[in-house]
Backbone bond lengths (Angstrom), bond angles and torsions (degrees), N, CA, C in turn:
res aa  C-N    CA-C-N  psi(-1)  N-CA   C-N-CA  omega(-1)  CA-C   N-CA-C  phi
1 X - - - 1.418 - - 1.623 106.67 -
2 X 1.321 116.11 -33.88 1.457 119.35 179.66 1.650 111.58 -60.04
3 X 1.397 108.88 -37.35 1.509 111.51 178.14 1.501 113.15 -63.87
4 X 1.370 114.52 -35.21 1.467 112.83 177.22 1.472 112.02 -69.81
5 X 1.335 117.79 -37.58 1.488 115.45 179.01 1.520 110.40 -68.84
6 X 1.315 121.73 -32.28 1.411 125.15 -176.88 1.556 104.89 -73.49
7 X 1.359 116.81 -40.28 1.534 114.99 175.57 1.476 113.65 -58.86
8 X 1.395 117.70 -45.09 1.385 122.43 176.60 1.500 113.98 -58.52
9 X 1.257 118.35 -40.81 1.385 126.12 -179.43 1.524 112.48 -67.09
10 X 1.309 115.86 -33.37 1.458 120.02 176.75 1.472 113.70 -68.63
11 X 1.356 118.41 -25.70 1.475 122.49 174.92 1.544 111.95 -61.58
12 X 1.337 112.97 -41.71 1.472 113.66 -177.10 1.669 108.44 -139.06
13 X 1.267 113.31 77.06 1.462 113.80 -174.44 1.523 116.27 -57.35
14 X 1.212 119.74 -24.24 1.511 124.80 -178.77 1.456 113.90 -69.37
15 X 1.475 114.61 -19.92 1.552 119.34 -178.94 1.469 106.44 -92.16
16 X 1.355 119.05 95.59 1.394 120.16 -178.36 1.625 107.30 -99.78
17 X 1.327 123.06 -16.18 1.381 119.93 171.37 1.547 125.88 -57.92
18 X 1.387 106.13 -23.82 1.442 117.27 -177.09 1.516 108.89 -78.68
19 X 1.286 118.26 -29.77 1.559 120.43 176.59 1.490 109.65 -63.32
20 X 1.234 120.76 -45.57 1.458 123.82 179.04 1.592 110.88 -61.42
21 X 1.281 118.95 -43.11 1.443 125.47 175.30 1.551 109.26 -65.12
22 X 1.263 119.06 -44.51 1.469 118.75 175.02 1.433 116.23 -60.87
23 X 1.327 117.29 -44.90 1.426 125.38 177.47 1.491 112.06 -60.32
24 X 1.316 114.67 -38.13 1.573 120.09 179.27 1.551 105.91 -66.09
25 X 1.319 116.57 -49.32 1.417 124.08 -176.49 1.568 108.44 -57.82
26 X 1.261 117.43 -47.64 1.535 123.77 -176.12 1.555 103.13 -64.99
27 X 1.335 117.20 -49.14 1.466 113.87 -177.25 1.488 114.04 -63.68
28 X 1.395 120.01 -32.10 1.498 119.64 172.61 1.548 111.07 -65.15
29 X 1.247 114.68 -46.45 1.576 118.74 175.45 1.499 109.92 -50.50
30 X 1.365 116.09 -51.93 1.357 118.66 -178.13 1.569 114.01 -56.76
31 X 1.368 112.37 -45.06 1.482 118.23 176.77 1.440 114.82 -58.94
32 X 1.316 117.64 -36.88 1.473 124.91 178.27 1.460 111.46 -67.46
33 X 1.308 116.17 -40.53 1.476 117.38 -171.22 1.670 105.21 -76.29
34 X 1.381 116.24 -33.42 1.461 120.57 -175.73 1.513 107.67 -82.98
35 X 1.392 121.90 -6.64 1.435 119.70 -175.68 1.526 110.10 -73.83
36 X 1.352 118.87 142.62 1.413 118.46 -172.84 1.453 111.32 -122.26
37 X 1.401 118.70 11.86 1.421 123.71 178.40 1.553 113.45 -62.73
38 X 1.241 116.23 -40.10 1.509 120.19 176.58 1.507 111.75 -60.16
39 X 1.264 122.56 -34.96 1.412 124.98 -176.34 1.604 107.54 -67.37
40 X 1.369 112.91 -42.34 1.552 117.13 -179.42 1.521 107.95 -71.19
41 X 1.318 120.78 -32.70 1.428 118.88 179.48 1.628 109.25 -66.21
42 X 1.423 114.88 -36.40 1.350 117.36 178.06 1.465 115.86 -67.10
43 X 1.423 116.06 -39.30 1.479 120.46 172.23 1.516 113.19 -61.06
44 X 1.375 122.23 -40.46 1.309 124.81 178.06 1.548 112.82 -65.28
45 X 1.330 115.48 -36.40 1.541 121.22 173.76 1.472 110.09 -60.48
46 X 1.361 117.86 -48.68 1.453 118.54 176.67 1.559 114.49 -62.12
47 X 1.245 116.61 -37.62 1.525 119.22 177.68 1.463 106.79 -64.77
48 X 1.249 121.29 -40.97 1.542 121.78 -176.11 1.530 108.01 -71.83
49 X 1.283 113.88 -33.44 1.588 115.64 175.78 1.516 111.67 -63.00
50 X 1.402 109.33 -44.42 1.524 112.81 -177.98 1.390 113.67 -67.02
51 X 1.414 119.51 -35.06 1.442 121.36 173.54 1.499 115.25 -60.71
52 X 1.410 110.79 -42.55 1.467 119.24 179.35 1.446 112.80 -57.88
53 X 1.442 116.98 -44.12 1.452 117.85 179.79 1.535 112.33 -66.66
54 X 1.278 111.55 -37.42 1.584 114.25 176.42 1.558 108.43 -60.55
55 X 1.255 117.99 -46.47 1.506 117.79 -173.86 1.588 105.88 -70.01
56 X 1.333 116.95 -40.79 1.497 109.74 178.14 1.497 116.55 -65.38
57 X 1.442 119.29 -28.86 1.311 120.19 173.61 1.530 116.24 -70.35
58 X 1.308 114.23 -32.80 1.494 117.90 175.47 1.613 110.62 -68.87
59 X 1.293 110.39 -42.57 1.540 114.38 -177.38 1.635 108.02 -62.81
60 X 1.407 115.40 -44.14 1.409 117.21 -179.58 1.579 112.95 -61.86
61 X 1.390 114.91 -39.00 1.384 118.94 179.68 1.508 109.87 -66.98
62 X 1.347 119.96 -46.32 1.437 122.59 -178.64 1.586 107.54 -67.27
63 X 1.225 118.53 -39.32 1.453 119.86 177.45 1.441 114.88 -58.47
64 X 1.373 118.49 -40.13 1.411 124.02 178.68 1.591 110.79 -65.04
65 X 1.252 113.94 -48.05 1.428 124.45 172.80 1.593 111.90 -50.10
66 X 1.292 114.73 -58.93 1.392 123.36 178.55 1.419 112.27 -54.66
67 X 1.330 119.17 -43.10 1.461 120.26 179.14 1.498 115.74 -62.72
68 X 1.396 110.91 -42.11 1.454 114.70 175.18 1.492 111.87 -61.77
69 X 1.371 118.98 -45.51 1.404 119.88 179.25 1.583 116.74 -62.10
70 X 1.387 117.14 -35.09 1.406 119.38 172.32 1.473 114.70 -72.80
71 X 1.330 113.86 -28.93 1.559 115.42 168.56 1.505 111.80 -61.77
72 X 1.289 119.75 -45.48 1.437 123.58 178.94 1.495 115.37 -60.25
73 X 1.373 114.33 -45.12 1.499 122.25 176.96 1.518 107.83 -64.50
74 X 1.327 121.46 -40.46 1.437 120.36 178.86 1.522 110.69 -65.72
75 X 1.322 116.58 -40.90 1.431 116.81 -178.81 1.523 111.68 -67.27
76 X 1.300 117.41 -38.56 1.453 123.72 177.09 1.533 111.14 -67.53
77 X 1.269 120.66 -32.09 1.504 121.16 177.68 1.614 108.75 -77.10
78 X 1.231 115.59 -38.72 1.480 118.31 176.64 1.455 113.60 -65.15
79 X 1.344 115.65 -39.68 1.414 119.29 175.32 1.462 117.33 -64.21
80 X 1.349 116.46 -32.37 1.396 122.11 -179.34 1.533 114.95 -78.64
81 X 1.353 117.75 -18.75 1.495 117.94 -174.82 1.524 106.40 -81.78
């Protein structure tokens, strides 16, 4: 990348303000590429998705059991009337 910047500067050596701006842009791009915050956000997202699946499975299992118990209670109440 430095070769590209040097070649651009050779075209117009009196323009030195562009070199500073280009170096700033390059340093910001490097910082963005090296940033690892996005990876941790993805990991947290996967963790939350896994917890959500576990909760939904537990609720489904409990719901089925409760439905069966309420059915048994209903049958017993109707038989007693």
